[in-house]
C-alpha positions in Angstrom: 0.0 0.0 0.0 1.1 3.6 -0.7 -0.6 5.3 2.2 -1.5 8.9 2.7 -3.6 10.8 5.3 -5.3 14.1 5.9 -2.9 16.9 6.5 -3.7 18.3 10.0 -1.3 19.6 12.6 1.8 17.5 13.5 1.7 15.2 10.4 5.0 13.6 11.6 2.8 11.6 14.0 0.7 10.0 11.2 3.8 9.6 9.0 5.7 7.7 11.6 3.0 5.1 12.3 3.0 3.9 8.7 6.7 4.3 8.2 7.6 2.2 11.2 5.2 -0.5 10.1 7.1 -0.7 6.8 4.5 0.9 4.5 5.4 3.4 1.7 4.1 6.7 2.9 3.0 9.5 0.6 2.9 12.6 2.8 0.4 15.2 1.3 1.8 18.6 0.7 1.1 21.3 3.2 -2.2 22.9 2.3 -1.8 25.9 0.0 -4.1 28.1 -2.1 -3.8 25.4 -4.8 -5.1 22.8 -2.3 -8.0 25.0 -1.3 -8.9 25.7 -5.0 -8.9 22.0 -5.8 -11.2 21.2 -2.8 -13.6 24.1 -3.6 -13.8 23.1 -7.2 -14.9 19.5 -6.5 -16.9 20.0 -3.3 -20.6 20.8 -2.7 -21.0 24.5 -2.3 -22.1 24.4 1.3 -19.6 21.8 2.4 -17.6 23.0 5.4 -14.1 24.4 5.0 -12.3 21.4 6.5 -14.1 19.1 4.0 -12.9 21.1 1.1 -9.2 21.4 2.3 -9.0 17.7 3.1 -10.4 16.8 -0.4 -7.8 19.0 -2.0 -5.1 17.4 0.0 -6.3 13.9 -1.0 -6.2 14.9 -4.7 -2.7 16.2 -4.4 -1.5 13.0 -2.5 -3.2 10.7 -5.1 -1.4 12.6 -7.9 1.9 11.8 -6.1 1.1 8.1 -6.2 -0.9 7.3 -3.1 -3.5 4.5 -3.4 -4.8 4.2 0.2 -6.1 6.9 2.5 -6.1 6.3 6.3 -8.3 8.6 8.3 -10.7 8.9 11.2 -14.5 9.1 11.2 -17.0 11.1 13.1 -20.4 10.9 14.8 -23.3 13.0 15.9 -24.7 16.0 13.9 -21.2 17.0 12.8 -20.8 16.3 9.1 -17.4 14.9 9.6 -19.1 11.5 9.9 -20.1 11.8 6.2 -16.7 13.0 4.9 -15.3 9.6 4.0 -18.1 8.3 1.9 -18.6 11.6 0.1 -14.9 12.0 -0.5 -14.8 8.4 -1.8 -17.5 9.0 -4.3 -16.0 12.3 -5.4 -12.6 10.8 -5.9 -14.1 7.9 -7.9 -16.0 10.3 -10.1 -12.7 12.0 -10.9 -11.1 8.7 -11.9 -9.1 7.9 -8.8 -9.1 4.3 -7.6 -8.5 4.6 -3.9 -9.0 2.5 -0.8 -10.1 4.5 2.3 -9.5 3.0 5.7 -11.7 4.7 8.3 -11.0 4.5 12.0 -14.1 5.2 14.0 -14.3 4.9 17.7 -13.5 1.4 19.0 -16.8 1.6 20.9 -18.8 2.2 17.7 -17.8 -0.9 15.8 -15.0 -2.9 17.5 -15.0 -5.5 14.8 -14.2 -3.0 12.0 -11.7 -1.3 14.3 -9.7 -4.6 14.6 -10.0 -5.4 10.9 -8.5 -2.0 10.1 -5.6 -2.7 12.5 -5.1 -6.0 10.8 -4.8 -4.3 7.4 -2.2 -1.8 8.7 -0.3 -4.4 10.6 0.5 -6.3 7.4 3.2 -8.9 8.0 4.2 -7.4 11.3 3.5 -9.2 14.6 0.9 -7.9 17.0 3.8 -7.2 19.4 5.5 -5.0 16.7 2.3 -3.2 16.1 1.8 -2.5 19.8 5.4 -1.3 20.1 5.0 1.1 17.1 1.7 2.5 18.4 3.2 3.1 21.9 6.3 4.8 20.4 4.1 7.0 18.2 1.9 7.8 21.2 4.9 9.0 23.1 6.1 10.9 20.0 2.7 12.7 19.8 3.0 13.8 23.4 6.6 14.9 22.9 5.9 17.0 19.8 2.8 18.6 21.3 4.5 19.4 24.5 7.4 21.1 22.7 5.0 23.0 20.5 3.1 24.1 23.6 6.3 25.6 25.0 7.0 27.4 21.7 3.5 28.9 21.6 3.7 30.0 25.2 7.3 31.4 25.1 7.3 32.9 21.6 5.8 36.1 23.0 9.1 36.8 24.8 11.8 35.9 22.3 14.4 38.5 21.7 14.7 37.7 18.0 11.4 37.2 16.1 11.2 33.7 14.7 13.8 32.1 17.0 11.4 29.6 18.6 9.8 28.7 15.3 13.2 28.0 13.8 14.3 25.8 16.7 11.0 23.9 16.7 11.4 23.2 13.0 14.9 21.8 13.6 13.5 19.5 16.4 10.7 18.3 14.2 13.1 17.5 11.4 15.2 15.5 13.8 12.1 13.5 14.9 11.3 12.9 11.3 14.8 11.6 10.4 16.0 9.9 13.6 12.9 8.7 15.6 12.8 4.9 15.1 12.5 3.7 18.6 11.1 4.8 22.0 14.6 5.6 23.1 15.1 7.9 20.1 11.9 9.7 20.9 12.9 10.3 24.5 16.4 11.4 23.5 15.3 13.9 20.9 12.6 15.2 23.3 15.2 15.9 26.0 17.5 17.5 23.6 14.7 19.6 22.2 13.8 20.8 25.6 17.4 22.0 26.1 17.4 23.7 22.7 14.2 25.6 23.5 15.4 26.6 27.0 18.5 28.1 25.4 16.5 30.5 23.1 17.2 34.1 24.4 14.1 35.6 26.0 13.3 39.0 27.6 11.9 39.3 31.1 8.3 40.5 31.2 6.6 41.2 34.5 3.8 38.8 35.3 1.2 41.6 35.4 2.0 42.5 31.8 1.6 39.0 30.3 -1.4 38.1 28.2 -2.6 34.5 28.1 -4.9 33.5 25.2 -6.8 30.2 24.9 -7.7 29.0 21.4 -10.8 26.8 21.1 -12.9 25.6 18.1 -13.2 23.0 15.5 -10.3 20.6 15.6 -9.0 21.1 12.1 -9.0 24.9 12.1 -7.5 24.9 15.6 -4.6 22.5 14.7 -3.8 23.3 11.1 -1.8 26.6 10.9 -1.9 26.7 7.1 -5.6 27.5 7.1 -6.0 29.4 10.4 -3.7 32.3 9.4 -0.9 30.7 11.5 -2.8 32.2 14.4 -0.6 30.9 17.2 2.5 32.6 15.7 0.5 35.8 14.9 -0.6 36.0 18.5 2.9 35.3 19.8 4.2 38.1 17.7 1.6 40.3 19.3 3.0 39.5 22.7 0.5 36.8 23.8 1.0 33.4 25.3 -1.1 30.9 23.4 -2.7 27.6 24.5 -4.7 25.6 22.1 -7.5 23.4 23.4 -6.9 20.7 20.8 -3.8 18.8 19.6 -3.3 15.3 18.3 -2.2 13.9 21.7 -5.2 15.4 23.5 -7.5 14.0 20.8 -6.0 10.5 21.3 -6.2 10.7 25.1 -9.9 11.9 24.9 -10.7 8.8 22.8 -9.0 6.3 25.0 -11.1 4.2 27.4 -11.4 5.8 30.8 -9.3 3.2 32.5 -6.2 4.7 30.9 -6.8 7.7 33.2 -7.0 10.3 30.3 -10.7 11.2 30.5 -11.7 14.8 29.8 -14.8 14.4 32.0 -13.9 17.4 34.1 -14.1 19.7 31.0 -17.3 18.0 29.8 -18.9 18.4 33.2 -18.1 22.1 33.2 -20.0 22.5 29.9 -23.2 20.9 31.2 -24.6 24.1 32.5 -24.8 25.4 28.9 -25.0 22.2 26.8 -27.0 19.3 28.3 -26.4 16.9 25.3 -23.6 16.0 22.9 -24.1 17.9 19.6 -21.1 16.5 17.7 -17.7 17.9 16.9 -15.9 19.1 20.0 -18.4 21.6 21.3 -18.7 20.3 24.8 -14.9 20.4 25.1 -14.9 23.9 23.6 -17.4 25.3 26.1 -15.7 23.5 29.0 -12.3 24.7 27.9 -13.4 28.3 27.9 -14.6 27.9 31.5 -11.4 26.1 32.5 -9.2 28.8 30.9 -11.0 31.5 32.9 -10.2 29.7 36.2 -6.6 29.2 35.1 -6.2 32.9 34.8 -6.4 33.4 31.0 -7.1 36.9 29.8 -9.2 36.0 26.7 -10.4 33.4 24.3 -10.3 33.1 20.5 -12.9 30.8 19.1 -12.1 29.5 15.6 -14.9 28.0 13.4 -15.3 26.9 9.8 -18.0 29.0 8.2 -21.4 27.3 8.4 -20.2 24.5 10.7 -23.3 23.4 12.6 -21.7 22.5 16.0 -19.6 25.6 16.0 -22.6 27.8 15.2 -24.1 26.4 18.4 -21.0 27.3 20.3 -21.0 30.8 18.8 -24.5 31.4 20.0 -23.6 30.4 23.6 -20.2 32.2 23.9 -21.7 35.7 24.6 -23.5 34.2 27.7 -20.4 32.4 28.8 -18.4 35.6 28.4 -20.8 37.5 30.6 -21.2 34.8 33.2 -17.4 34.3 33.6 -16.2 37.8 32.7 -13.8 36.7 30.0 -13.7 38.2 26.5 -14.3 35.8 23.6 -13.6 36.6 19.9 -15.1 34.3 17.3 -13.5 34.1 13.8 -15.2 32.3 11.0 -12.8 30.8 8.4 -13.4 29.6 4.9 -11.9 30.0 1.4 -13.0 33.6 1.2 -11.7 34.7 4.6 -10.2 38.2 4.5 -6.9 37.8 6.2 -6.2 41.5 6.6 -9.6 42.0 8.2 -9.1 39.1 10.7 -5.6 40.4 11.6 -7.1 43.8 12.3 -9.7 42.2 14.6 -7.0 40.2 16.4 -4.9 43.3 17.0 -7.9 45.2 18.3 -8.8 42.2 20.6 -5.2 42.2 22.0 -5.4 46.0 22.7 -8.8 45.5 24.4 -7.3 42.7 26.7 -4.2 44.9 27.5 -6.5 47.8 28.4 -8.7 45.6 30.5 -5.7 44.1 32.4 -4.2 47.6 32.9 -7.4 49.0 34.4 -7.7 45.9 36.6 -4.2 46.4 38.0 -4.8 50.1 38.6 -8.0 49.3 40.4 
């Protein structure tokens, strides 16, 4: 099999699973305007933005020789549950012969889940598969932790771009050198040392701004379609923490006996959302409340235009903002987003937060 996958966030994690199992991996190019144009051209007009970008990525990867797509499914009112079948039919109509392996929750269809694992295992032993999955699980946590440090400390770098450059070097080392669990742990420790050595300026605690980013998982994780918002906010002098990353997504989907449940966040959302509405809306609402009690100064809510679950969250956030006294800015993203307009809104939001914090300190 020549395997590809959706481009979303730290793609090294997906790449390494298939590489360590001995498959030929076709990594899709980082989404560009060409990717978006392809997706828009062959998608239903009112399909959500992630659907269009992912379709464009698939077409680019298939043109590079991929014949198998490995992806995750979805459930509830969120249309992500329909992506795979509609993508399959669209790609077939364009003349691509492709096999799509869809991993839904193990609790939804345990038989299909194990059949998918069998396909990916190939001629490897089950012990080898378990070892690879654990190694990549640790890799996901390592990469996400290092990225979290970058997004929180970038606001204080003496030379703009320093943290980004070092993180890219670390990621490249993971890509080239990470073959075993020992490799992952070694590169992680060395990466921590490299980030610690980046020169930073001292900023008084009272002047620091902490921003939480919540929203639909694809637009939160994928910088190429969210205006590289984490770096933009860092350059504006803000610490950034994203509610979703690949390691958190994995942990949230593990059985509770692994001790990784996000039930605390879900419980916090119940006063506003009594039922599951698909996507990550309960996590988003709960995360806003959690960020407030962790001392964050503001929230940025990212949503694909016309995304049903995110529209529900958008309708609730004004009340959450009032109840918990935390500013929330919602940005809707699609192929027609005006980047200059959104950047102006972000700059104004930061100035509002600075003013609010200054007046609080004076009072």
